[in-house]
N, C-alpha and C positions, 0 to 999 in steps of 0.2 A: 442600584435599582434594576439595571439590566441583568446582572448576575442572578438576582433573586427571581426575576421572571424566567430566566433560562432554567434555573433549578426547578421551579414549579412546573414548567412544561414537561419535564422528564417523567413525571408521575401521572400525567393525564393518559387516558385511553388513547391508543394510537390513532384511531379515526379522527379524534378531536385534535390531537397534537399535530398530526399531519397538516390539517387545514390551518392551524395557527402558525406553524412554522412557515408554510407557504405565504401566508398573509403578512406576517410580521417581518420575516427575514428574506422573503422573495425566493425561497428554495423551490426547486423543481422536483417534486416528489410524485412518482407514479402512484396511482390508487392501489396497486398491488405490491408496492414496496413496504418495508417494515423496519422500524428501529426499536430495539428493546429499551430497557432502562439504561440509557447511555448519554454521555455528554458529547454531543456531536454538533459543533458550532464553527465550521469554517466560514469564510466570507461568502462562498458560493457552494451550494450542495446540489448535486444531481443524482437522483436515484431512479434508474430506469425500471422497467417491469420486472417484478419479482426479485429485485435487489434487496438484500437484508443486512442489518448490522445488529450484532448480539448485545446482550446485557453487559454493563460495566466497562464498555469500551469508551475511551476518551479520544476525541479528535479536536484539536485546537491549534490556532496559529497558521492554518493553511489558507491560501487564496481560493483553492478549489479542491473538493473531494467529489470525484465522479465515479459512481459504481454502475457499470453497465448491466444490461439485463441478465438475470439469473446469477449474477456475481454475489459474493457474500464476504462479510467481515465478521469473524466470530466473537467470542466473549473475552473480556479482560485485556484487550489490546490498547497500547498507549501510542497514539499517533499525533505527533507534534511537528511544528514548523516555526519559521520566523517570517511573518507576513512581509510582502514586498512594501517598500516605502516606509519601513519602520526603523527609526533610530539610525545610528551610524554603522552598525554591523552590515557587512556585505554591500556597502555603498559602491564598491568598485564593480559589482556584478549587476549591471542595469537590466540584463535579460534573464535574471534568475526567476524561476517559476516554482514557488512553494505549493506543489500539487501532489495528489495521489490519484492515479487513474487505474481502475481495474477493468480489464476487458471482459467481454461476456463469458459467463460461466467460470470466471477466475475465483479463487478463494484464498482468504487469509484465515487460518484456523484460530487458535486461542493463545493469548498471553505472549504476544510478540511486541517488540519495540521498534517503531518505524519513525525515523527522522526525515521529514519532508521539507527541510530547509530549501532543498532544490527538488526538482521533479522526480517522483518515483512512479514508474509505470510497470504494471504487471499484466502480461499479455493474456490473450484468450485461452481459456481452459487450463491455466497454470495454477499451481497450488503452493502457497507458503505454508508448509505442513509442520506437524509436531508442535513444539513449544519453544519459547524463549530465543527465537532468532532475532538478530539486530540488523536493521537497515539504516545506515548512517551516511547521510549525504554531505555533512559538513564536518570540518575539523579546523585546526589552526595551521595556517601556512607559516611554517617556521622561518622560511627565507624572508618573507615580507612582514612577519609578525602581525598577522591579522587573520580574522576568521574568513574562511573561504568555503565554497560548496561546489559540488558537481552532481549531475543527475545520475540515476541508477535505472537500468532497464533489465527486466526479466521478460524473456521472449514468450512466444505462444507455446502451449502444451509443455511447460516446464514443471519440474518438481524440485522444491527446495526442502531439504531434510531438516531435522530438528537442530536447534542451537547453532545455526550458521551465522556468520557475520559477512555482510556485504557493505563495501566501502564506496564512497563517492567516486564516480567515474567508471564503475564496473558495469559489465553487461554479461548476461547469461543468454546464449543463443537459443533459438527455437528448438523444441524437441530435445531438451537437455535435462539432466539430473545433477543437482548439487548435493553431494553426500553430506551426511550429518556431521556437524562440528567443523565444517570447512570454512575457509576464509577466502572470499572472492574479492580481489582487489584490482582487477584489470578487465579490459574488454576481451572477450573471446568470440570466435566466429564460427567454429566447427559445430555443426548441428549433430544431433543423435550421438551425444557423448555423455559419459559420466565424468563430471569434474569433481575432484576431491583433494583434500589436503590443505595445508597452510603454508604458502598460498595454494589455492586450488589450481590444478592442472588437469588436462584431459587424460584420463587413465584407462578408459575403455570405450570402445564403440558400441552403441546400442542399436538393436535391430529396429528398423523403421516399421516393422510389422507389429510391434508391441501395441496392444489395444489401447493403452493409456494415451498414445499419441494420435488416436483417431476417434476417441469416444465422442458421441454426440451430446452427452450431458456432462456437466462439470462434476456432479456428485458421483463419488465412487462408493458403492455399497459394500 
C-alpha cells in the first residue's frame, strides 16, 4: 500500500506533492525547492532553498539525502544505499552512515550511479560532471569474507569528469579535477591538482586563479 502511495505522489503537481511529502514522511522541503518525476524516498530528506532533483532519478535505501541551497541532482541518476539497522549486512560497522550530502551550489549531472551504503559528501561548488560515473562505497572484504563500506569525500570546488570510478575510502581534495575515466581509490591531499589515470595520481598543478575555483554560482553557462 505504501509503495502505491509513493508512486501516486510522483505524478502530482509539485506544490501539492511537496506538502504531502512533508506531512506524510516528515521531509524538510523548502518552498523554492523542486523534485521532478522521480522516486525520492530516503528516510530523511532535506532540500534547502532552490535545491532541485531532476526527472527519472531514483533515491532509495538512504538514511539521509541533504541537498543544500542552489545544489542540484540531474536526470536519470541511480542513488541507492543500505539503511542502517537493516539485516545482517554491515553489522560490524555500527557507525556507518548511509547518506548523500551535497554542499551549496554543488551539482550531480545526469545518469550517474551512486552507492551510498556509507556517507558520500560532495563539497560546495563541486560538479560530478558528464555521464556514467560510479561512486561505490561498499565492496566485499575478502580477508573477512563479509560486506564492508567506507565513506567517500569530494572536496569544495572540484570537477569530476565523465565515466570516473570512485571507491570507498577515497577523497578528492578541494580545488581539484579528476580526469575522465579515472579511478580514484585512495585519499589525496594536494589541492589545485589534476588527478588522472587508473589509479588516479596527481599529474599536473592547476592555477589557483582559474575562475572555476572562485565562481560565485554553481551553474556554468
